[in-house]
C-alpha positions as CSV (number, residue, x, y, z in Angstrom):
1,X,105.7,94.9,116.5
2,X,103.4,95.9,113.6
3,X,102.0,93.1,111.5
4,X,103.3,94.3,108.4
5,X,100.8,92.2,106.1
6,X,97.6,93.0,108.0
7,X,98.9,96.7,107.7
8,X,99.3,96.8,103.8
9,X,96.3,94.8,103.3
10,X,94.4,97.7,104.7
11,X,96.5,100.3,103.0
12,X,95.4,98.5,100.1
13,X,91.7,98.3,100.8
14,X,92.0,102.3,100.2
15,X,90.0,102.9,103.7
16,X,92.0,105.5,105.4
17,X,90.1,105.4,108.8
18,X,90.9,101.4,108.5
19,X,94.9,102.5,108.3
20,X,94.3,104.9,111.2
21,X,93.6,102.6,113.4
22,X,97.3,101.1,113.1
23,X,98.4,104.5,114.4
24,X,98.6,105.7,117.9
25,X,96.9,109.2,118.6
26,X,100.1,111.3,118.6
27,X,101.9,109.3,115.8
28,X,104.1,111.0,113.0
29,X,103.8,109.6,109.5
30,X,106.4,111.1,106.4
31,X,106.1,109.9,102.9
32,X,109.2,110.3,100.8
33,X,110.6,114.3,101.7
34,X,107.0,115.5,102.3
35,X,106.3,117.4,105.4
36,X,105.4,115.1,108.6
37,X,101.9,114.2,109.4
38,X,101.4,114.6,113.1
39,X,98.5,112.9,115.0
40,X,96.3,109.8,113.7
41,X,93.5,112.3,112.3
42,X,96.2,114.3,110.3
43,X,97.5,111.0,109.2
44,X,94.0,109.6,108.3
45,X,93.1,112.9,106.4
46,X,96.6,112.9,104.5
47,X,96.1,109.2,103.3
48,X,92.5,109.9,102.5
49,X,93.8,112.9,100.1
50,X,96.4,110.7,98.5
51,X,93.8,107.7,97.9
52,X,91.4,110.1,96.1
53,X,94.5,111.0,93.6
54,X,94.5,107.3,92.5
55,X,92.0,104.8,91.4
56,X,93.9,101.6,93.1
57,X,96.9,100.7,94.9
58,X,98.7,97.3,95.8
59,X,101.6,96.3,97.8
60,X,103.9,93.3,97.1
61,X,106.0,92.7,100.1
62,X,109.6,91.9,98.9
63,X,111.5,91.6,102.4
64,X,110.6,92.4,105.9
65,X,112.9,92.7,108.7
66,X,111.7,92.7,112.3
67,X,114.0,94.5,115.0
68,X,112.5,94.9,118.5
69,X,109.7,97.2,118.2
70,X,110.5,98.3,114.5
71,X,109.5,96.5,111.3
72,X,111.4,97.4,108.0
73,X,109.5,96.4,104.4
74,X,110.6,96.5,101.2
75,X,107.9,96.5,98.6
76,X,106.8,97.0,95.1
77,X,103.8,99.1,94.9
78,X,101.8,99.1,91.9
79,X,99.4,102.0,91.3
80,X,96.3,102.3,89.2
81,X,96.4,106.1,88.0
82,X,93.3,107.9,87.4
83,X,93.9,107.8,83.6
84,X,93.7,103.4,84.0
85,X,97.5,103.3,83.6
86,X,99.7,101.4,86.0
87,X,103.0,102.1,87.5
88,X,104.8,100.1,89.9
89,X,107.5,101.9,92.0
90,X,109.8,100.1,94.9
91,X,109.3,101.8,98.4
92,X,110.9,101.0,101.8
93,X,108.6,101.5,105.0
94,X,109.8,101.6,108.6
95,X,107.1,101.2,111.0
96,X,108.1,101.9,114.6
97,X,105.4,100.9,117.4
98,X,105.8,101.9,121.1
99,X,104.3,100.3,124.0
100,X,102.2,97.1,124.7
101,X,99.5,98.1,122.1
102,X,101.8,97.7,119.1
103,X,100.4,101.2,117.6
104,X,102.7,102.9,115.0
105,X,104.3,105.9,116.9
106,X,106.3,106.8,113.9
107,X,106.2,105.6,110.0
108,X,108.6,106.8,107.6
109,X,107.9,106.0,103.8
110,X,111.1,105.9,101.5
111,X,110.0,106.0,97.8
112,X,109.6,108.6,94.7
113,X,106.2,109.5,93.9
114,X,106.8,111.2,90.6
115,X,105.9,108.2,88.6
116,X,102.7,108.2,89.9
117,X,101.6,111.7,88.8
118,X,104.1,111.6,85.4
119,X,101.7,112.3,82.4
C-alpha cells in the first residue's frame, strides 16, 4: 500500500526523480484522458515536463481510502501558474501497488487540467 501523504509531499516538492522512486520499473501512469506513460523513466520525464509548465503545486488531501493494495485519494490541488495566478481544482488519484515493495504499478489521476492553462 502506498503512503499517500508521503507520496504527495514528494509530488509537491516538484522533484520528478523523487516522485519516480515511488514507481515500479514497468509502472503505468495516466493523467486525465492523456496517453499512458509506461515505465519509470517515462513517468519521471512526463512529470518533469508538466512541472516545468507551472511554478508550484500543492495537494490538500480531502479523503483517502485504502483497499488491499490500492489507495484512492480525493484531493484539492492548487497550482501556481507561470503568470503567478492560482487555480485550485479537484482530483481523484488511484494508486495501485503490487508486491512486497509497495511500489506503484499503476496510477490514474482523474482531473480536468484545462483551468491550469486557461488564459
